[in-house]
C-alpha positions as CSV (number, residue, x, y, z in Angstrom):
1,M,26.7,19.8,-32.0
2,K,26.5,16.2,-33.3
3,N,26.6,14.7,-29.6
4,K,23.9,17.0,-28.3
5,S,21.5,16.2,-31.0
6,L,22.2,12.5,-30.5
7,L,21.3,13.0,-26.6
8,L,18.3,14.6,-27.8
9,M,17.3,12.0,-30.0
10,A,18.0,9.3,-27.2
11,F,15.8,11.4,-24.7
12,F,12.9,11.7,-26.8
13,I,12.9,8.0,-27.6
14,A,13.1,7.1,-23.8
15,T,10.2,9.3,-23.3
16,Q,8.4,7.5,-25.9
17,L,9.0,4.1,-24.3
18,I,7.7,5.5,-20.7
19,N,4.4,6.7,-22.3
20,A,4.0,3.3,-24.1
21,Q,4.0,1.4,-20.9
22,T,0.5,-0.4,-20.4
23,A,1.3,-3.4,-18.6
24,D,2.5,-4.8,-15.3
25,I,6.0,-2.9,-14.6
26,K,7.0,-3.5,-18.1
27,L,9.4,-0.7,-17.8
28,G,13.0,-1.2,-16.1
29,I,15.9,1.3,-15.8
30,D,19.3,-0.2,-15.9
31,L,22.2,2.4,-14.2
32,G,25.7,1.0,-14.5
33,V,29.1,1.2,-14.3
34,I,31.2,-0.1,-17.3
35,K,34.9,-1.1,-18.0
36,N,35.6,-0.6,-21.7
37,E,37.9,-2.6,-23.6
38,Y,39.3,-2.1,-27.1
39,N,40.5,-4.2,-30.1
40,G,42.3,-2.7,-32.9
41,D,45.7,-1.8,-34.4
42,Y,47.3,-0.9,-30.9
43,G,46.2,-4.3,-29.8
44,N,43.8,-6.6,-28.3
45,G,42.5,-5.6,-24.9
46,I,39.2,-8.0,-24.5
47,F,39.2,-9.6,-21.3
48,N,42.8,-8.3,-20.8
49,F,42.3,-7.4,-17.2
50,K,46.1,-6.1,-16.9
51,Q,45.1,-3.2,-18.9
52,Q,44.7,0.1,-17.8
53,M,40.9,0.7,-16.6
54,Y,38.9,2.9,-19.0
55,P,35.8,3.4,-17.0
56,S,32.4,4.7,-18.4
57,V,29.0,5.0,-16.9
58,G,25.6,4.2,-18.6
59,V,21.9,4.0,-18.5
60,A,19.4,1.7,-20.2
61,L,15.7,1.6,-20.5
62,G,14.2,-1.9,-21.0
63,Y,10.4,-2.7,-21.9
64,Y,9.1,-6.3,-21.7
65,L,7.2,-7.7,-24.6
66,N,6.7,-11.1,-23.7
67,P,8.4,-13.8,-21.4
68,S,11.1,-14.2,-24.2
69,F,11.8,-10.7,-25.4
70,N,12.5,-7.3,-24.0
71,V,13.4,-4.4,-26.1
72,G,15.2,-1.3,-25.0
73,L,17.2,1.6,-25.6
74,R,21.2,1.9,-24.0
75,S,23.3,4.8,-23.7
76,D,26.9,5.1,-22.2
77,F,29.6,7.7,-21.9
78,G,33.0,7.7,-20.8
79,D,36.8,6.8,-21.7
80,Y,38.1,4.3,-24.0
81,G,41.7,3.6,-25.0
82,Y,44.7,1.3,-25.0
83,R,48.3,1.4,-23.6
84,E,50.9,-0.7,-25.1
85,N,53.6,1.3,-23.4
86,N,54.4,4.9,-22.1
87,V,55.0,5.6,-26.0
88,N,52.3,3.5,-28.0
89,Y,48.9,4.4,-26.2
90,F,46.1,6.5,-26.9
91,R,43.0,7.7,-25.0
92,G,39.8,9.0,-25.8
93,R,36.0,9.7,-25.0
94,K,33.1,7.6,-26.3
95,T,29.5,8.2,-26.4
96,D,27.0,5.4,-27.7
97,V,23.2,4.9,-28.2
98,S,21.7,1.9,-29.5
99,L,18.4,0.0,-29.6
100,Y,18.5,-3.7,-28.5
101,T,16.5,-6.5,-28.0
102,Q,17.1,-9.4,-25.3
103,Y,16.2,-12.9,-25.5
104,K,15.5,-14.3,-21.8
105,F,15.9,-17.8,-20.8
106,N,13.1,-17.6,-18.1
107,N,10.5,-17.9,-20.4
108,G,8.7,-21.0,-19.4
109,Y,10.0,-23.1,-22.2
110,I,14.0,-23.2,-20.9
111,L,13.6,-22.1,-17.4
112,N,10.6,-21.4,-15.0
113,K,8.9,-17.9,-15.6
114,D,9.0,-17.2,-11.9
115,S,13.0,-17.9,-11.7
116,R,14.8,-14.9,-9.9
117,L,17.7,-15.7,-12.2
118,T,17.3,-14.6,-15.6
119,P,20.4,-15.5,-18.4
120,F,19.9,-13.5,-21.3
121,L,21.5,-12.8,-25.0
122,T,21.6,-9.2,-26.4
123,I,21.7,-7.7,-29.8
124,G,21.2,-4.1,-31.0
125,L,22.1,-1.5,-33.4
126,G,23.2,2.2,-32.9
127,I,25.7,4.9,-33.2
128,A,28.9,5.9,-31.4
129,A,30.3,9.5,-31.2
130,Y,34.1,9.8,-30.4
131,G,36.1,12.8,-29.4
132,I,39.4,14.2,-27.8
133,N,39.9,13.3,-24.1
134,S,39.8,16.7,-22.5
135,D,42.3,15.3,-19.8
136,L,45.2,15.1,-22.5
137,D,44.4,18.9,-23.7
138,K,44.9,20.1,-20.3
139,S,48.5,18.8,-20.4
140,G,49.3,21.6,-22.4
141,S,50.6,19.3,-24.9
142,D,50.0,20.7,-28.9
143,P,46.7,18.7,-29.9
144,T,48.5,17.9,-33.3
145,I,51.4,16.2,-31.8
146,D,51.1,12.5,-31.0
147,P,49.7,10.7,-28.9
148,T,46.9,13.6,-28.2
149,I,44.9,13.4,-31.4
150,I,42.0,11.4,-31.2
151,T,39.9,10.9,-34.4
152,K,36.7,12.6,-34.0
153,G,33.4,11.5,-35.8
154,M,30.4,9.0,-35.5
155,D,30.0,5.4,-36.1
156,I,27.4,2.6,-36.4
157,I,27.6,0.0,-33.9
158,L,26.4,-3.3,-33.6
159,P,26.5,-4.8,-30.1
160,V,26.0,-8.3,-29.4
161,G,26.6,-10.0,-25.9
162,A,25.0,-12.0,-23.0
163,G,24.5,-11.5,-19.3
164,L,22.7,-12.6,-16.2
165,K,20.0,-11.0,-14.0
166,Y,19.2,-11.9,-10.4
167,Q,16.0,-10.1,-9.5
168,I,16.5,-9.2,-5.7
169,S,12.5,-7.9,-5.3
170,E,9.8,-7.1,-7.4
171,R,11.3,-3.7,-8.0
172,V,15.1,-3.9,-7.8
173,A,17.3,-6.2,-9.8
174,V,21.3,-6.7,-10.2
175,Q,22.7,-7.4,-13.7
176,Y,26.2,-7.9,-15.1
177,Q,26.3,-8.2,-19.0
178,Y,29.1,-8.1,-21.6
179,L,28.8,-6.3,-24.8
180,Y,30.9,-6.8,-28.0
181,N,30.4,-3.7,-30.1
182,F,31.2,-4.1,-33.8
183,T,31.8,-0.9,-35.8
184,N,31.8,0.3,-39.1
185,S,35.2,2.4,-39.0
186,D,39.3,1.7,-38.6
187,V,40.0,5.2,-37.5
188,R,38.8,5.4,-33.9
189,D,42.2,5.1,-32.5
190,Q,45.4,7.3,-32.4
191,N,47.0,8.4,-35.6
192,R,50.7,7.0,-35.4
193,S,51.8,8.4,-38.6
194,G,53.1,11.6,-37.1
195,G,51.1,13.7,-39.6
196,V,48.4,16.1,-39.0
197,D,46.4,15.3,-42.3
198,N,43.4,13.4,-41.9
199,T,44.4,11.6,-45.2
200,V,46.8,9.6,-43.5
201,F,44.3,8.0,-40.9
202,G,44.2,4.0,-41.6
203,T,47.9,3.8,-42.5
204,Q,50.0,0.6,-41.5
205,S,52.5,3.0,-39.8
206,H,51.9,1.2,-36.6
207,P,53.9,-2.0,-36.0
208,A,50.8,-3.9,-34.7
209,Y,48.5,-2.6,-37.5
210,K,46.0,-5.1,-38.5
211,S,43.3,-5.1,-40.9
212,G,39.6,-4.8,-40.1
213,N,37.4,-2.2,-37.9
214,D,38.1,-1.3,-34.5
215,V,35.8,-3.1,-32.0
216,F,35.0,-2.2,-28.2
217,G,34.2,-4.5,-25.6
218,Q,32.2,-3.5,-22.3
219,H,31.6,-5.1,-18.7
220,I,28.5,-3.6,-17.7
221,F,27.5,-4.0,-13.7
222,S,24.4,-2.4,-13.2
223,I,21.4,-2.2,-11.1
224,V,18.0,-2.5,-12.6
225,L,15.0,-0.7,-11.2
226,N,11.5,-1.6,-12.5
227,I,9.1,1.4,-12.5
228,G,5.7,2.3,-13.6
229,K,2.4,1.1,-12.4
230,H,1.0,-2.5,-12.3
231,T,-1.7,-3.0,-15.0
232,D,-5.0,-2.8,-13.1
233,T,-7.9,-4.0,-15.3
234,D,-10.4,-3.5,-12.5
235,K,-9.0,-0.4,-11.0
236,D,-9.1,-1.9,-7.6
237,G,-5.2,-0.8,-6.7
238,V,-3.9,-4.4,-7.0
239,G,-2.0,-5.1,-10.3
240,D,-3.2,-7.9,-12.7
241,K,-0.3,-10.0,-12.0
242,W,-1.1,-10.2,-8.2
243,D,-4.7,-9.9,-8.6
244,K,-6.6,-13.2,-7.8
245,C,-10.0,-11.5,-8.6
246,P,-9.1,-9.2,-11.8
247,M,-12.9,-8.5,-12.5
248,T,-14.1,-6.9,-9.3
249,P,-16.7,-4.3,-9.8
250,R,-15.5,-0.8,-9.6
251,N,-15.4,1.0,-6.3
252,V,-15.5,-2.3,-4.3
253,K,-13.1,-2.4,-1.5
254,V,-10.3,-5.3,-2.0
255,D,-8.0,-7.1,0.1
256,A,-4.1,-7.5,-0.5
257,D,-5.0,-10.2,-3.3
258,G,-7.4,-7.8,-5.2
259,C,-10.4,-9.8,-3.9
260,P,-13.7,-8.0,-2.2
261,I,-13.4,-7.8,1.4
262,D,-15.2,-10.7,3.0
263,T,-15.5,-9.6,6.6
264,D,-17.3,-12.4,8.1
265,K,-15.2,-15.1,5.9
266,D,-18.5,-16.8,4.7
267,G,-17.3,-16.7,1.0
268,V,-19.8,-14.0,0.0
269,A,-18.2,-10.4,-0.6
270,D,-19.4,-7.6,1.6
271,Y,-20.9,-5.7,-1.2
272,L,-23.1,-8.8,-1.9
273,D,-23.5,-9.9,1.7
274,Q,-26.7,-8.8,3.2
275,C,-25.7,-10.4,6.7
276,Q,-22.1,-9.4,7.1
277,D,-21.9,-10.7,10.8
278,T,-22.5,-14.5,10.1
279,P,-20.5,-16.4,12.6
280,A,-17.5,-18.6,11.7
281,G,-18.4,-21.7,9.9
282,V,-21.8,-21.1,9.5
283,L,-23.4,-22.3,5.8
284,V,-24.9,-19.5,4.0
285,D,-26.6,-18.7,0.9
286,V,-26.0,-16.5,-2.2
287,K,-27.0,-13.4,-0.3
288,G,-24.4,-14.1,2.5
289,C,-27.1,-15.1,5.0
290,P,-27.2,-18.4,7.0
291,V,-29.1,-20.9,5.3
292,D,-32.8,-21.5,6.4
293,A,-33.7,-24.7,4.8
294,D,-37.5,-24.8,6.1
295,S,-37.9,-21.0,5.7
296,D,-39.2,-20.4,9.3
297,G,-36.9,-17.5,9.8
298,V,-34.7,-19.1,12.1
299,P,-31.3,-20.1,10.6
300,D,-30.4,-23.7,10.4
301,Y,-27.3,-23.3,12.8
302,L,-29.9,-22.1,15.5
303,D,-32.8,-24.4,14.3
304,K,-33.7,-27.3,16.5
305,C,-36.6,-28.2,14.3
306,A,-34.9,-27.8,10.7
307,A,-37.7,-29.4,8.8
308,T,-40.4,-27.7,10.1
309,P,-43.3,-27.6,7.2
310,A,-43.8,-24.6,5.3
311,G,-46.4,-22.1,7.1
312,V,-46.2,-23.1,10.5
313,K,-45.4,-20.7,13.1
314,V,-42.5,-21.5,15.3
315,D,-40.6,-20.3,18.5
316,A,-37.1,-18.9,18.7
317,A,-35.6,-22.3,18.8
318,G,-37.3,-22.8,15.1
319,C,-39.6,-25.3,16.5
320,P,-43.4,-25.7,15.8
321,F,-45.2,-24.0,19.0
322,D,-46.8,-26.6,21.6
323,T,-49.1,-24.6,23.7
324,D,-50.1,-27.3,26.0
325,G,-46.5,-28.6,26.4
326,D,-47.5,-32.2,25.3
327,G,-45.1,-32.8,23.2
328,I,-47.3,-32.8,20.3
329,A,-47.0,-29.1,17.9
330,D,-49.9,-27.1,17.7
331,Y,-50.4,-27.8,14.0
332,L,-50.7,-31.6,14.7
333,D,-52.3,-31.4,18.1
334,K,-56.1,-32.2,17.8
335,C,-56.5,-31.3,21.7
336,P,-54.4,-28.4,21.8
337,D,-55.5,-27.5,25.3
338,T,-54.8,-30.9,27.1
339,P,-53.8,-29.9,30.8
340,K,-50.0,-30.3,32.0
341,D,-48.7,-33.5,32.6
342,V,-51.7,-35.5,31.0
343,K,-50.5,-38.5,28.8
344,V,-51.3,-38.1,25.3
345,D,-51.5,-40.0,21.8
346,A,-50.0,-39.3,18.8
347,N,-52.8,-36.8,17.9
348,G,-52.3,-34.8,20.8
349,C,-55.2,-35.9,22.9
350,A,-55.5,-37.5,26.3
351,V,-55.2,-41.2,26.2
352,D,-58.6,-43.1,26.7
353,T,-57.1,-46.9,27.2
354,D,-60.7,-48.5,27.1
355,G,-61.7,-46.2,24.4
356,D,-64.9,-45.3,26.3
357,G,-64.6,-41.5,25.2
358,V,-63.3,-40.5,28.8
359,A,-59.8,-39.8,29.1
360,D,-57.5,-42.0,31.4
361,Y,-57.2,-38.9,33.6
362,L,-60.6,-38.4,34.0
363,D,-61.9,-42.0,33.8
364,K,-62.4,-43.9,37.2
365,C,-62.5,-47.1,35.5
366,P,-59.6,-46.6,33.0
367,D,-59.3,-50.1,32.1
368,V,-63.2,-50.7,31.3
369,A,-65.3,-49.2,28.9
370,G,-67.9,-47.1,30.7
371,T,-69.9,-43.9,29.8
372,A,-69.1,-40.2,30.7
373,A,-72.2,-40.1,33.0
374,N,-70.7,-42.7,35.4
375,N,-67.2,-41.1,34.8
376,G,-65.8,-43.6,32.8
377,C,-67.1,-46.7,34.3
378,P,-69.9,-49.3,33.1
379,E,-73.4,-48.4,34.1
380,E,-74.7,-51.1,36.3
381,A,-78.0,-52.7,36.5
382,S,-79.1,-54.1,39.8
383,Q,-81.7,-56.9,40.2
384,I,-82.9,-58.9,43.5
385,F,-83.8,-62.7,43.4
386,Q,-85.6,-63.8,46.4
387,N,-86.5,-67.0,44.8
388,I,-83.5,-68.4,45.0
389,Q,-83.6,-70.7,48.0
390,F,-80.9,-72.2,50.2
391,E,-81.3,-75.0,52.6
392,F,-81.6,-74.2,56.0
393,A,-78.6,-72.9,57.4
394,S,-76.7,-74.2,54.3
395,E,-75.2,-72.9,51.1
396,R,-76.5,-75.7,49.2
397,L,-79.3,-74.6,46.4
398,T,-82.6,-76.2,46.4
399,R,-84.0,-77.6,43.4
400,D,-86.7,-74.6,43.4
401,S,-83.9,-72.1,42.4
402,Y,-82.6,-74.1,39.5
403,P,-85.1,-72.5,36.9
404,T,-84.4,-69.0,38.1
405,L,-80.8,-69.9,37.7
406,D,-81.2,-71.4,34.5
407,Q,-83.0,-68.3,33.3
408,I,-80.3,-65.8,34.3
409,A,-77.7,-67.9,32.4
410,V,-79.3,-68.0,29.3
411,T,-79.8,-64.3,29.5
412,L,-76.2,-63.6,30.5
413,K,-74.8,-65.7,27.4
414,S,-77.3,-64.1,25.1
415,D,-76.2,-60.7,25.9
416,P,-72.5,-60.0,24.4
417,S,-72.6,-56.6,26.3
418,T,-72.2,-58.0,29.6
419,V,-69.1,-57.2,30.8
420,R,-69.3,-58.2,34.8
421,I,-71.8,-59.9,36.8
422,S,-71.8,-59.4,40.5
423,V,-73.3,-61.8,43.0
424,A,-74.0,-60.7,46.4
425,G,-75.4,-62.8,48.9
426,Y,-77.6,-61.3,52.1
427,T,-78.9,-63.2,55.1
428,D,-81.3,-62.1,57.9
429,Y,-80.2,-61.5,61.3
430,I,-80.6,-64.9,62.9
431,G,-77.4,-65.9,64.0
432,S,-74.0,-64.3,64.6
433,N,-72.7,-61.5,62.4
434,E,-69.6,-63.6,61.8
435,Y,-71.5,-66.7,61.0
436,N,-73.9,-64.8,58.8
437,L,-71.3,-63.1,56.6
438,K,-69.5,-66.5,55.8
439,L,-72.7,-68.2,55.0
440,S,-73.6,-65.3,52.5
441,V,-70.4,-65.5,50.8
442,K,-70.9,-69.4,50.5
443,R,-74.3,-68.7,49.2
444,A,-73.0,-66.4,46.5
445,N,-70.4,-68.7,45.6
446,S,-72.9,-71.7,44.9
447,V,-74.8,-69.5,42.6
448,K,-71.3,-68.6,41.0
449,V,-70.4,-72.2,40.5
450,Y,-74.0,-73.0,39.0
451,L,-73.9,-70.4,36.4
452,I,-70.1,-71.4,35.4
453,R,-71.6,-75.1,34.8
454,K,-74.0,-73.3,32.6
455,H,-71.3,-71.9,30.6
456,V,-71.2,-68.4,31.9
457,P,-67.5,-67.4,31.9
458,A,-66.2,-67.8,35.4
459,A,-64.0,-64.6,34.8
460,S,-66.9,-62.3,34.6
461,I,-68.6,-63.4,37.8
462,I,-67.4,-61.7,41.0
463,I,-69.1,-62.9,44.2
464,T,-69.5,-60.7,47.5
465,G,-70.9,-61.7,50.9
466,Y,-72.7,-59.0,53.1
467,G,-74.4,-61.0,55.8
468,E,-76.9,-59.5,57.8
469,E,-76.2,-56.2,56.2
470,D,-78.3,-53.6,54.3
471,P,-81.7,-55.6,55.1
472,I,-84.7,-54.7,52.5
473,A,-87.4,-55.8,54.9
474,P,-87.8,-55.8,58.9
475,N,-86.2,-58.6,60.5
476,E,-88.9,-59.0,63.2
477,T,-91.3,-60.5,61.0
478,V,-91.0,-63.9,59.3
479,E,-92.0,-62.3,55.9
480,G,-89.4,-59.4,56.2
481,R,-86.9,-62.2,57.0
482,Q,-87.5,-64.3,54.2
483,K,-86.8,-60.9,52.0
484,N,-83.7,-60.3,53.5
485,R,-82.5,-64.2,52.7
486,R,-81.5,-63.0,49.1
487,V,-79.2,-63.0,46.3
488,E,-78.5,-59.6,44.3
489,F,-77.3,-59.7,40.8
490,K,-75.4,-56.6,39.3
491,I,-74.6,-56.6,35.8
492,T,-72.4,-54.1,34.3
493,K,-72.5,-53.8,30.5
C-alpha cells in the first residue's frame, strides 16, 4: 500500500512539472537501465564489476531552470543485493523516488552553452521502499528461513553523483551518470541471526558486520528525450531560441528563421511590401517599392534621367519630353517646334549665327546680318556715278573724278553701318566684248585703289567688271554711250 501511495505521489509531482513548462523545451524525460550496487554488512560491491548483476529500470523528469541548473524527479525500480558466496548472500526489490538538482558545466562560464557534451553534478533527496524478491518466494522456501527474509520498510535517501550527457540532436541525448545513495538505515540487507524476530536486525552476527548505514550505488545508462513546445512569444510557429525575429506581428507568414517572408528579397517583408515583385538588387524605399529619387513616376533603376525637376512630365524612360527632338527638353525649350535636324542653341531655338533674327537654316546670308525681308541678307543701296571719268581706252581716273570719289570716301567712313561696298564697272559697246570686260574690271579696281588711299577698309570693297553688259541707255548715240560708261556703287548695310 505504501509503495502504491509513493508511486501516486511521484505521478502527481511529474504531472505538475509537465504543466509548469513555459520555456523552450525545458522538460526532458530520462529513460534508463541501471546496474545497482550495495555497500553494507555483507561487503562492498561499489564499482565491483565481478559482483552478480542486480538490474533496475528508471525514469526521470528533468526541468531546465537556467544555464547552470536543472531540477527534476527520478524514480527507479528493480533488484538489489550482494553475493559473498552461495551461503552468504541476499537479494531484494527496491523502489526509490527522489527530487534532484543538477549543476551543468556548459553554462557559459566553464564550457560553451552550445556544447553538445554536458558534464554535470547531481544531488537529491528522496525515499526508498524495500521488499522481498518475489523470485525467492517462488522457490518454495519458507520466507522465515535464511536467506529469504528481506527487511521491508522505507528509508530516506540522499543521492549524490556525477554524469555526462551528449546531445545527439535538439530532442535526443544519451547520458551516463553514477549515483551514490546514502540511507538512514542499516537493516535493508538479510538478517543473518537465524531468528525471525525483527528485534535481532542490525546485530553483529555476520562476520563482515560493520557500523554505519547501508548505501547503494547506481550506474545509470539512459536516453534523454526533450519534450514540449518551444516558447514562441510572437506565436509564429518558430520557437524563441531559433527565432531571429521574435517580435513578428500576429498572423504574419514567416520563414524557417521566424522572420516575415520577403518574396522579392528587397529587405521589406511581404506584409509591409507594396511592391512585392521588385527585381533582385534594386534599391527600395520603406514601402518596398523601387526608389524614385526625382518622384517622376519612373523608378531609378529604369530612369535614364534620374534628376528630373519636380513636376516635369517625363516619358517611359524617365526623361523630360522633347517634342521636336532637338535634344532640349520641352520644359527648357523656348522654341519647342523647331524642325527636325535643325541645329539649336541652349534654349532649343534654331541657331542664328549672325544674330539678325533669321535662323541659319532660313538665312541665305548666315554669316552677315541682314533682314527678314531680304531672307537674312543685308539690304543693298545701289547708286550710279557717271561723273567718275577715265582717260580714253584706259583705267586711269581723270582729275574731274576725284571730288566725287572723295565725297564717297567721306560718306563711307562716316557711316559705321556700312558692311560691304560693291564697285561695278561698265563700258559702252565700242570694242570687243573681251576687251571691254577687262577694261571694266580695271576701272573698278582703280576706284577701289583710290578709296583705300582715302582710308576706306580694303576688306569691305568688292569689285566686279561687267563690260558692255546691262546698258542703261542706247549705245547708238553719243549721249547713250556716255551713260553706259559708268561705275555703280552698291552699299550693303
